[in-house]
Every structure is written in structure tokens, then in C-alpha cells.
N, C-alpha and C positions, 0 to 999 in steps of 0.2 A: 383403468388397467386392472388386470387380475393379480391376485396375490402370488400365483405361481410364476408369473412373468417377472415379478420383482425379486423373488428369491433366487432364481437361476442365474448362472454367470452370464455376464454380458459378452457376446461374441467378439466385440472389439477389444476386450481386455485379455482374451486368450492369445498366448504367443503361438506363432506358426511353427511348424516343424523346422523350417529353415532357420528361424530365429533361435530355436532351441539348439540345433546343431551348431550354429555359429557361436552361441554363448558357451556351449560345452567345449568346443574347439579352442576358444579363447581362454577359458578357465584352465583347460589342460595345458595349453602352451605356457600360461603364466605359472602354473604349478611346476612344470618342468624347468623353466628358467629359474625359479626360486630355489628348487632343489639343487640345480647346478651351481648357483651362487653360494649356497650353503656348503656344498662339497668343496668348492674352491677355497672358501674361508677356512674350513677344517683342515684341508690338505696343506694350506699355507702355514697354518700354525704348527701342524705335525712336521712339516719339512724344516721349519726353523728349529724346532726342538730336536729333531733328528740331526740336523747340521751341527748344532751346539754339542750334542752328545758325541758325535763322531770326532769333533775337534778336541773335546776333552779326553777321549780315548787316545787320540794321537799324541796329545801332550803327556798323558800318563805313560804311553809306550816309550816316548822320548826319555822321560825321567827314569823309567825302568832300564833302558839301554845305558844311560849314564851310571846307574847304580851297578850294573854288571861290569862296566869298565872300571869303576872305582874298586869293586871287590876283587877284580882280576889283578889290579895293580897291588892291592894290599896282599893278596895271596902270593904274588911274585916276590914282593919284598920280604914276606914271611919265609919263603923258601930261601931267599938270598941270605937270610940271617943264620941259616944252618951252616955247619962247617963244611968246607970244600965245595960250596955252591956259590958262584958269583952272581952278580946281577944278570949278566947275559944268559947264563944257563937257566936261571930261575924264570926269566921271561920266556925263554924257549920252551920250558916245561909247561908253562901256562898255555902257550900257543899250541903245543902238541895235544894238551887235554881238550882244547876247544876244537881242534881238527878232528880228533877222535869222536867227540860228541856229535859233530856235524856229520861225519861219515855214518855213524850208527843211525842217526835220525833220517838221513837220506836213504839208507838201505831199507829201513822199516817203512818209510813213506813209499818207496818204489814197490815194495811187496804189496802194500795196501792198494796202490793204484792198479796193479796187475790183477787184483781180485775183482775189479769192477767189470760187470757184465751188462750186456744190453738187456732191456726188459723184454725177453723173448715171448712171454705169454701175452703181454700187452700188444706187441707187434702182430702176433698171430690173430688176436681178437680183432684188431683194427683191420687187418686184411680180410677177415671173415665178414665184418660189418660192411666193408667196401663192396664185397661181392653181393651181399644181400641188397644193398642200396642200388647197385647197378641193375639187378633183376627187377626192381620195383618200378 
């Protein structure tokens, strides 16, 4: 045998194009499966942390509501201790203050909602893009 024949690659060791495509497809499929599994794992952890965070916010809001109720009662009793104001009138004053605050907030909120406009430039651009795509 000649030296050149020994140094060159053996034709039986060379993978075929079909084999290379099959290997590449299998590797790509495995890579995608692994990426999806990793994403599921990360999202599961994030969802748990987000759920715990949301629950803690809900509990904090509940305690905040209890605090508002307690300070309202204290305010009503403080008013009741003034001369010529009984318990009933004191609690009605506190109630009126809350109704007034709610009305003001509702009015401001309504004005802000009325300021919301449709994204006119974006809509016009999308219609223009649609026309260009139809002509293509």
C-alpha cells in the first residue's frame, strides 16, 4: 500500500449527508426540548414567587384597611369628646368626610379616563402597512 492511501480518510468512516442532517435535526430537537424544560422550570419558580408576593400584598392591603377603620373610629370618638357633639353626630361626620373623599377621587378619575385617546398615529401606520402588504 502507498503512504498517501494510508493518510487519507477512509470512505467508510465519512458520514453521509443524510446522516449529518438526521444528527443535526436530532440535536436541534433535543436543544429545543431542553430550552423549553429550562423555561418551564424558571417560569414555575417565578410564578411561585409572584404568587407569594401577590398574597403578601393582599394581606398588607387587608391590614391597611383595618388600620383605616381603627383610625376612623378613633377620629369619631375624638370628635364625640368635643362639647355638643354626640357619638352619632361624630360618626356621621367621619362618614361624610369619607363620602366627600370618594366623590373627589371619582371625579378626578373620571376626568382622567376621558383624557384617554386611541393611538391614532399607530392606527394610521398599520392601515398604511396593510395597504403596502396587499400590493406586494
